[in-house]
C-alpha positions as CSV (number, residue, x, y, z in Angstrom):
1,M,8.4,-19.3,18.4
2,A,9.6,-16.6,16.1
3,G,13.4,-17.3,16.2
4,Q,16.3,-15.2,14.9
5,R,15.6,-11.9,13.0
6,T,17.4,-11.0,9.8
7,R,17.8,-7.4,8.7
8,I,16.4,-7.2,5.1
9,T,16.8,-3.5,4.2
10,R,17.7,-0.2,5.8
11,R,17.5,3.4,4.9
12,A,18.6,6.4,6.7
13,V,18.1,10.1,6.3
14,I,20.8,12.5,7.8
15,N,19.6,16.2,7.7
16,G,17.5,15.5,4.7
17,E,20.2,13.5,2.8
18,P,18.8,10.0,2.0
19,L,21.2,7.0,2.3
20,V,20.4,3.4,1.4
21,K,23.5,1.8,-0.1
22,E,25.8,4.4,1.5
23,L,25.0,3.4,5.1
24,D,27.4,0.6,5.9
25,E,27.0,0.6,9.8
26,Y,24.9,2.1,12.3
27,T,25.4,2.0,16.1
28,P,22.4,3.3,18.0
29,P,22.6,5.0,21.4
30,E,23.4,2.7,24.3
31,I,20.6,3.2,27.0
32,K,22.4,3.0,30.3
33,K,21.0,4.0,33.6
34,T,23.1,5.9,36.1
35,M,22.8,4.3,39.5
36,Q,23.9,5.4,42.8
37,E,24.4,3.3,45.9
38,T,22.0,3.8,48.8
39,R,22.6,2.5,52.3
40,G,21.3,5.0,55.1
41,G,20.4,3.0,58.1
42,S,20.1,-0.3,56.1
43,F,22.3,-3.4,56.8
44,I,22.1,-4.3,53.1
45,P,23.0,-1.7,50.4
46,G,21.1,-1.1,47.3
47,E,21.1,1.2,44.3
48,V,18.6,3.7,42.8
49,M,18.5,5.2,39.3
50,V,19.6,8.8,39.3
51,G,19.4,9.4,35.5
52,L,20.8,8.0,32.4
53,E,24.3,8.2,30.8
54,K,24.9,10.4,27.8
55,M,23.9,9.0,24.5
56,T,26.1,8.8,21.4
57,A,25.4,7.2,18.0
58,K,27.8,6.3,15.2
59,F,27.3,5.9,11.5
60,K,29.8,4.4,8.9
61,V,29.0,5.8,5.5
62,K,30.5,4.9,2.2
63,G,30.8,7.6,-0.4
64,A,29.5,10.5,1.8
65,T,28.5,13.6,-0.1
66,Q,29.6,17.2,0.7
67,A,25.9,17.9,1.6
68,M,25.9,15.1,4.1
69,L,29.3,16.0,5.7
70,S,28.1,19.6,6.0
71,A,26.0,18.5,9.1
72,F,29.1,18.7,11.1
73,G,29.4,22.5,10.5
74,L,25.8,23.3,11.7
75,A,25.5,26.4,13.5
76,D,25.7,26.6,17.4
77,G,22.4,25.4,18.7
78,E,21.3,24.0,15.4
79,M,20.5,20.2,15.6
80,C,21.1,17.4,13.2
81,Q,18.1,15.0,12.5
82,V,18.7,11.5,11.7
83,N,16.1,8.8,11.0
84,V,17.0,5.1,10.4
85,N,14.3,2.9,9.2
86,E,15.0,-1.0,9.0
87,S,12.9,-3.9,7.9
88,L,13.5,-7.3,9.6
89,Q,12.0,-10.7,9.1
90,D,12.0,-13.5,11.6
91,E,12.4,-17.3,11.0
92,D,8.6,-17.8,10.6
93,G,8.5,-15.0,8.0
94,A,6.9,-12.3,10.2
95,K,8.1,-8.8,9.2
96,F,9.0,-6.0,11.5
97,A,9.5,-2.2,10.8
98,L,12.1,-0.6,13.1
99,E,12.5,3.1,13.2
100,D,15.0,5.2,15.1
101,S,14.8,9.0,15.3
102,L,17.7,10.9,16.6
103,T,18.3,14.4,17.3
104,G,21.7,15.8,18.3
105,E,25.1,17.3,17.3
106,I,27.6,15.6,15.0
107,T,30.6,15.7,17.1
108,S,33.2,14.1,14.8
109,I,33.8,12.9,11.3
110,T,36.6,10.6,10.7
111,E,37.8,9.8,7.2
112,S,39.3,6.3,6.5
113,A,42.7,5.8,5.0
114,S,42.8,6.4,1.2
115,K,43.5,3.2,-0.6
116,M,43.2,2.5,-4.3
117,G,40.7,0.0,-5.3
118,E,38.6,0.5,-2.0
119,L,35.6,2.8,-1.4
120,P,36.2,5.9,0.8
121,D,34.3,5.8,4.1
122,H,33.6,8.2,6.8
123,E,32.6,7.5,10.6
124,I,30.3,10.0,12.0
125,E,29.8,10.3,15.7
126,M,26.7,12.1,17.3
127,A,26.0,13.4,20.6
128,V,22.2,12.5,20.9
129,S,19.9,14.8,22.9
130,A,16.7,13.1,21.9
131,Y,16.1,9.4,20.7
132,K,13.0,7.6,20.0
133,K,13.1,3.7,18.9
134,T,9.8,2.1,17.6
135,E,8.9,-1.4,16.5
136,S,5.9,-1.7,14.1
137,G,4.6,1.7,15.6
138,K,5.0,0.8,19.2
139,T,7.5,2.7,21.4
140,I,10.5,0.9,22.7
141,Y,12.3,4.0,24.1
142,E,11.6,7.8,23.9
143,I,14.2,10.0,25.5
144,D,14.4,13.7,25.1
145,R,16.7,15.5,27.3
146,N,15.4,19.0,26.5
147,A,11.7,18.2,26.9
148,Q,12.5,16.0,30.0
149,I,10.9,12.9,28.6
150,L,12.0,9.5,29.8
151,N,10.1,6.5,28.4
152,L,12.0,3.2,28.6
153,G,9.0,1.1,27.2
154,S,6.6,1.4,30.1
155,G,5.4,5.0,29.9
156,D,7.0,8.4,30.5
157,I,8.3,8.2,34.0
158,L,9.0,12.0,34.1
159,A,5.4,13.1,33.2
160,E,4.3,13.7,36.7
161,H,7.6,15.2,37.7
162,R,7.1,17.8,34.9
163,R,3.6,18.6,36.1
164,N,5.0,19.0,39.6
165,V,7.2,21.7,38.5
166,G,4.7,23.4,36.1
167,L,6.0,22.0,32.8
168,P,3.8,20.4,30.1
């Protein structure tokens, strides 16, 4: 049995700006189904998935540069691209490569209180429109709101529906 995994190293690129030591925390999008109750003529109610909840991500960055913070001021319709790569190792020594690719809009940047003797940090929040997570090259999630792609690990469940309405 593989046991617990340890994060060994992590690297992020926010709109072309590389971060290694600066990336203090990363909170990936929560993938949560939107469910609706069904009953009809049934004595026992159930639930069916009617979509996903909106996705957001957060980053805490130490010593953010002006170039990185300028992603907040992108023009309307211009998206921010974030890639987070991590290397993990389990208790048996097996190594794993995780990659998150996020596309969306930076919705807020919060600067921490300024204290002498402490590194300045910024918390960046992002509204995510596309999210792909892979482990050692295998897809865990692929969600793209604009392209209507929804793969929760078992294939794209919207592929046939796209074809039914004449989309690729």
